[in-house]
MARKENU-111384 format. One record per residue (C-alpha): residue number from 1; x, y, z; residue in one letter. Coordinates in Angstrom, 1 decimal, padded with zeros to 4 digits, m for minus. Each point is the difference from the previous one (the first is absolute). Last residue first. Layout:
<node nr="NUM" u="X" v="Y" w="Z" rest="A"/>
...
// end
This chain:
<node nr="175" u="m018.0" v="m028.2" w="m010.4" rest="X"/>
<node nr="174" u="002.0" v="003.1" w="000.3" rest="X"/>
<node nr="173" u="m001.5" v="003.0" w="001.7" rest="X"/>
<node nr="172" u="001.6" v="m000.4" w="003.4" rest="X"/>
<node nr="171" u="003.5" v="m000.1" w="m001.5" rest="X"/>
<node nr="170" u="m000.6" v="003.2" w="m002.0" rest="X"/>
<node nr="169" u="m001.2" v="001.8" w="003.1" rest="X"/>
<node nr="168" u="003.1" v="m001.1" w="002.0" rest="X"/>
<node nr="167" u="002.2" v="001.3" w="m002.8" rest="X"/>
<node nr="166" u="m001.8" v="003.4" w="000.1" rest="X"/>
<node nr="165" u="000.5" v="000.2" w="003.8" rest="X"/>
<node nr="164" u="003.7" v="m001.0" w="m000.3" rest="X"/>
<node nr="163" u="000.8" v="002.7" w="m002.4" rest="X"/>
<node nr="162" u="m002.0" v="002.5" w="002.0" rest="X"/>
<node nr="161" u="002.2" v="m000.2" w="003.0" rest="X"/>
<node nr="160" u="m001.0" v="m000.5" w="003.6" rest="X"/>
<node nr="159" u="001.7" v="m003.1" w="001.1" rest="X"/>
<node nr="158" u="m002.5" v="m002.6" w="001.2" rest="X"/>
<node nr="157" u="m000.4" v="m002.0" w="003.3" rest="X"/>
<node nr="156" u="m003.3" v="m001.7" w="000.5" rest="X"/>
<node nr="155" u="000.9" v="m003.6" w="m000.7" rest="X"/>
<node nr="154" u="m000.7" v="m001.1" w="003.6" rest="X"/>
<node nr="153" u="003.5" v="m001.3" w="000.3" rest="X"/>
<node nr="152" u="001.3" v="003.4" w="m001.4" rest="X"/>
<node nr="151" u="m002.1" v="001.8" w="002.6" rest="X"/>
<node nr="150" u="001.7" v="m002.0" w="002.8" rest="X"/>
<node nr="149" u="003.5" v="000.3" w="m001.4" rest="X"/>
<node nr="148" u="m000.3" v="003.8" w="m000.3" rest="X"/>
<node nr="147" u="m001.3" v="000.1" w="003.6" rest="X"/>
<node nr="146" u="002.9" v="m002.1" w="001.2" rest="X"/>
<node nr="145" u="002.5" v="002.1" w="m002.0" rest="X"/>
<node nr="144" u="m001.3" v="003.2" w="001.6" rest="X"/>
<node nr="143" u="m000.1" v="m001.5" w="003.5" rest="X"/>
<node nr="142" u="003.7" v="m001.2" w="m000.5" rest="X"/>
<node nr="141" u="001.0" v="003.6" w="m000.9" rest="X"/>
<node nr="140" u="m001.2" v="001.0" w="003.4" rest="X"/>
<node nr="139" u="m002.8" v="001.8" w="001.8" rest="X"/>
<node nr="138" u="m002.3" v="000.7" w="m002.9" rest="X"/>
<node nr="137" u="m001.5" v="003.4" w="m000.3" rest="X"/>
<node nr="136" u="003.1" v="001.4" w="m001.8" rest="X"/>
<node nr="135" u="m000.6" v="m002.3" w="m002.9" rest="X"/>
<node nr="134" u="m003.3" v="001.8" w="m000.7" rest="X"/>
<node nr="133" u="m003.2" v="m001.9" w="000.3" rest="X"/>
<node nr="132" u="m002.8" v="001.5" w="m002.1" rest="X"/>
<node nr="131" u="m003.5" v="m001.5" w="000.3" rest="X"/>
<node nr="130" u="m002.3" v="000.8" w="m002.9" rest="X"/>
<node nr="129" u="m003.7" v="000.5" w="m000.5" rest="X"/>
<node nr="128" u="m001.2" v="002.0" w="m003.0" rest="X"/>
<node nr="127" u="000.5" v="m002.5" w="m002.7" rest="X"/>
<node nr="126" u="m000.5" v="m002.9" w="002.3" rest="X"/>
<node nr="125" u="002.1" v="m001.8" w="002.7" rest="X"/>
<node nr="124" u="003.4" v="000.8" w="m001.5" rest="X"/>
<node nr="123" u="002.9" v="m000.4" w="002.4" rest="X"/>
<node nr="122" u="002.8" v="002.5" w="m000.9" rest="X"/>
<node nr="121" u="003.4" v="m001.0" w="001.3" rest="X"/>
<node nr="120" u="002.9" v="002.4" w="000.9" rest="X"/>
<node nr="119" u="002.5" v="002.6" w="m001.2" rest="X"/>
<node nr="118" u="001.1" v="m001.2" w="m003.4" rest="X"/>
<node nr="117" u="m003.3" v="m001.8" w="m000.6" rest="X"/>
<node nr="116" u="m001.2" v="m003.5" w="000.4" rest="X"/>
<node nr="115" u="m003.6" v="m000.4" w="m001.1" rest="X"/>
<node nr="114" u="m002.3" v="m002.3" w="001.8" rest="X"/>
<node nr="113" u="m003.1" v="m001.2" w="m001.8" rest="X"/>
<node nr="112" u="m003.7" v="m000.9" w="000.7" rest="X"/>
<node nr="111" u="000.0" v="000.1" w="003.8" rest="X"/>
<node nr="110" u="m003.4" v="m001.1" w="001.3" rest="X"/>
<node nr="109" u="001.1" v="m003.7" w="000.0" rest="X"/>
<node nr="108" u="002.7" v="000.9" w="002.4" rest="X"/>
<node nr="107" u="m002.5" v="000.7" w="002.7" rest="X"/>
<node nr="106" u="m000.1" v="003.7" w="001.3" rest="X"/>
<node nr="105" u="m000.4" v="000.2" w="003.7" rest="X"/>
<node nr="104" u="m001.0" v="003.2" w="001.8" rest="X"/>
<node nr="103" u="001.2" v="001.6" w="003.1" rest="X"/>
<node nr="102" u="m000.8" v="001.5" w="003.4" rest="X"/>
<node nr="101" u="001.2" v="m001.4" w="003.3" rest="X"/>
<node nr="100" u="003.8" v="000.4" w="m000.3" rest="X"/>
<node nr="99" u="m000.4" v="003.2" w="m002.0" rest="X"/>
<node nr="98" u="m000.8" v="001.0" w="m003.6" rest="X"/>
<node nr="97" u="000.9" v="m003.5" w="m001.1" rest="X"/>
<node nr="96" u="m000.2" v="m001.4" w="m003.5" rest="X"/>
<node nr="95" u="000.2" v="m003.8" w="000.0" rest="X"/>
<node nr="94" u="001.1" v="m001.6" w="m003.2" rest="X"/>
<node nr="93" u="m001.3" v="m003.5" w="m000.2" rest="X"/>
<node nr="92" u="000.5" v="m003.8" w="m000.1" rest="X"/>
<node nr="91" u="003.8" v="m000.4" w="m000.6" rest="X"/>
<node nr="90" u="001.0" v="002.8" w="002.3" rest="X"/>
<node nr="89" u="000.2" v="003.8" w="m000.1" rest="X"/>
<node nr="88" u="m000.4" v="002.3" w="003.0" rest="X"/>
<node nr="87" u="m000.4" v="003.6" w="m001.1" rest="X"/>
<node nr="86" u="000.3" v="003.3" w="001.9" rest="X"/>
<node nr="85" u="m002.5" v="002.6" w="m001.1" rest="X"/>
<node nr="84" u="m000.2" v="003.8" w="m000.2" rest="X"/>
<node nr="83" u="m003.2" v="001.1" w="m001.7" rest="X"/>
<node nr="82" u="m000.2" v="000.8" w="m003.7" rest="X"/>
<node nr="81" u="m002.1" v="m002.9" w="m001.3" rest="X"/>
<node nr="80" u="m002.4" v="000.5" w="002.9" rest="X"/>
<node nr="79" u="m001.1" v="003.3" w="m001.4" rest="X"/>
<node nr="78" u="m001.5" v="m001.8" w="m003.0" rest="X"/>
<node nr="77" u="m003.7" v="000.6" w="001.0" rest="X"/>
<node nr="76" u="000.7" v="003.6" w="001.1" rest="X"/>
<node nr="75" u="001.1" v="001.0" w="m003.5" rest="X"/>
<node nr="74" u="003.0" v="002.3" w="m000.3" rest="X"/>
<node nr="73" u="002.6" v="m002.6" w="m001.2" rest="X"/>
<node nr="72" u="m002.6" v="m001.6" w="m002.2" rest="X"/>
<node nr="71" u="m000.6" v="003.5" w="m001.6" rest="X"/>
<node nr="70" u="003.6" v="000.1" w="m001.2" rest="X"/>
<node nr="69" u="m000.4" v="m003.5" w="m001.4" rest="X"/>
<node nr="68" u="m003.0" v="000.8" w="m002.1" rest="X"/>
<node nr="67" u="001.2" v="003.5" w="m001.1" rest="X"/>
<node nr="66" u="003.3" v="m001.5" w="m001.2" rest="X"/>
<node nr="65" u="m002.0" v="m002.7" w="m001.9" rest="X"/>
<node nr="64" u="m002.2" v="002.6" w="m001.8" rest="X"/>
<node nr="63" u="002.9" v="002.3" w="m000.6" rest="X"/>
<node nr="62" u="001.9" v="m002.7" w="m001.9" rest="X"/>
<node nr="61" u="m003.0" v="m000.8" w="m002.2" rest="X"/>
<node nr="60" u="m000.7" v="003.7" w="m000.6" rest="X"/>
<node nr="59" u="003.6" v="000.7" w="m001.0" rest="X"/>
<node nr="58" u="000.1" v="m003.0" w="m002.4" rest="X"/>
<node nr="57" u="m003.3" v="000.9" w="m001.5" rest="X"/>
<node nr="56" u="001.1" v="003.6" w="m000.5" rest="X"/>
<node nr="55" u="003.1" v="m001.2" w="m001.8" rest="X"/>
<node nr="54" u="m001.9" v="m002.3" w="m002.3" rest="X"/>
<node nr="53" u="m002.6" v="002.7" w="m000.8" rest="X"/>
<node nr="52" u="002.7" v="002.5" w="m000.9" rest="X"/>
<node nr="51" u="002.0" v="m002.5" w="m002.1" rest="X"/>
<node nr="50" u="m003.2" v="m001.1" w="m001.8" rest="X"/>
<node nr="49" u="m001.0" v="003.6" w="m000.7" rest="X"/>
<node nr="48" u="003.5" v="000.7" w="m001.3" rest="X"/>
<node nr="47" u="000.1" v="m002.9" w="m002.4" rest="X"/>
<node nr="46" u="m003.5" v="000.4" w="m001.4" rest="X"/>
<node nr="45" u="000.7" v="m001.8" w="m003.3" rest="X"/>
<node nr="44" u="m002.9" v="m002.5" w="000.5" rest="X"/>
<node nr="43" u="002.4" v="m002.9" w="000.7" rest="X"/>
<node nr="42" u="001.9" v="002.1" w="002.4" rest="X"/>
<node nr="41" u="m003.2" v="000.6" w="002.0" rest="X"/>
<node nr="40" u="m000.5" v="m003.7" w="000.3" rest="X"/>
<node nr="39" u="003.6" v="m000.5" w="000.9" rest="X"/>
<node nr="38" u="m000.3" v="002.6" w="002.8" rest="X"/>
<node nr="37" u="m003.0" v="m001.9" w="001.3" rest="X"/>
<node nr="36" u="002.0" v="m003.2" w="000.1" rest="X"/>
<node nr="35" u="002.9" v="001.7" w="001.7" rest="X"/>
<node nr="34" u="m002.4" v="001.5" w="002.5" rest="X"/>
<node nr="33" u="m001.2" v="m003.5" w="000.8" rest="X"/>
<node nr="32" u="003.5" v="m001.5" w="000.5" rest="X"/>
<node nr="31" u="000.4" v="001.4" w="003.5" rest="X"/>
<node nr="30" u="m003.0" v="m002.0" w="001.1" rest="X"/>
<node nr="29" u="001.8" v="m003.2" w="m000.9" rest="X"/>
<node nr="28" u="002.4" v="000.4" w="002.9" rest="X"/>
<node nr="27" u="m002.8" v="m000.4" w="002.5" rest="X"/>
<node nr="26" u="001.8" v="m002.1" w="002.6" rest="X"/>
<node nr="25" u="003.4" v="001.5" w="m000.4" rest="X"/>
<node nr="24" u="m001.0" v="003.7" w="m000.2" rest="X"/>
<node nr="23" u="m002.5" v="m000.6" w="002.8" rest="X"/>
<node nr="22" u="002.6" v="m001.6" w="002.2" rest="X"/>
<node nr="21" u="002.5" v="002.9" w="m000.7" rest="X"/>
<node nr="20" u="m002.7" v="002.5" w="001.0" rest="X"/>
<node nr="19" u="m000.6" v="m002.0" w="003.2" rest="X"/>
<node nr="18" u="003.7" v="000.0" w="000.8" rest="X"/>
<node nr="17" u="000.3" v="003.8" w="m000.4" rest="X"/>
<node nr="16" u="m003.2" v="000.9" w="001.8" rest="X"/>
<node nr="15" u="000.8" v="m002.2" w="003.0" rest="X"/>
<node nr="14" u="003.6" v="001.4" w="000.2" rest="X"/>
<node nr="13" u="m001.4" v="003.5" w="m000.1" rest="X"/>
<node nr="12" u="m002.5" v="m000.6" w="002.7" rest="X"/>
<node nr="11" u="002.6" v="m001.5" w="002.4" rest="X"/>
<node nr="10" u="m000.7" v="m003.5" w="001.3" rest="X"/>
<node nr="9" u="000.9" v="000.0" w="003.7" rest="X"/>
<node nr="8" u="002.5" v="m002.3" w="001.7" rest="X"/>
<node nr="7" u="000.2" v="m001.7" w="003.4" rest="X"/>
<node nr="6" u="003.0" v="m002.4" w="000.1" rest="X"/>
<node nr="5" u="m000.3" v="m003.4" w="m001.5" rest="X"/>
<node nr="4" u="m000.5" v="m003.5" w="001.3" rest="X"/>
<node nr="3" u="000.7" v="m003.1" w="m002.0" rest="X"/>
<node nr="2" u="m001.5" v="m003.2" w="001.5" rest="X"/>
<node nr="1" u="001.5" v="m003.4" w="m000.4" rest="X"/>
// end
């Protein structure tokens, strides 16, 4: 059975917001580096220097990723992420269509994860490539449930919360 969506366009702000959340979840350990540096300064009785360096590192790390994703929205190579597409989803692939004649197929093995959000689904292809399918793009509630069932069967559906991400990391590290 094929699920067809309305034509939708990924907004720049939505893209930046979800990509920043993905980076925060995937690279959670990088947020601990300033804490370690702060503790080094604290051990040498340089509390205020350590606090200042840690805060500057947090700000620089966040600004680095914000700058990366803002520039992706302006780069010519990634312009196709922000075009208007309609989607046809079946068991084999996700077909992104600009028009009846033009389109691109994304096989399901290219999709790493699917996050269910309050307002739609986020399909993660890579750290900088996402497909956002809001609920309003689907025709009916049955299409939404069918899509959710489809990604659940493929074991791609995840809820986006840090507690589950850390639990998943612990499970994958056990022997």
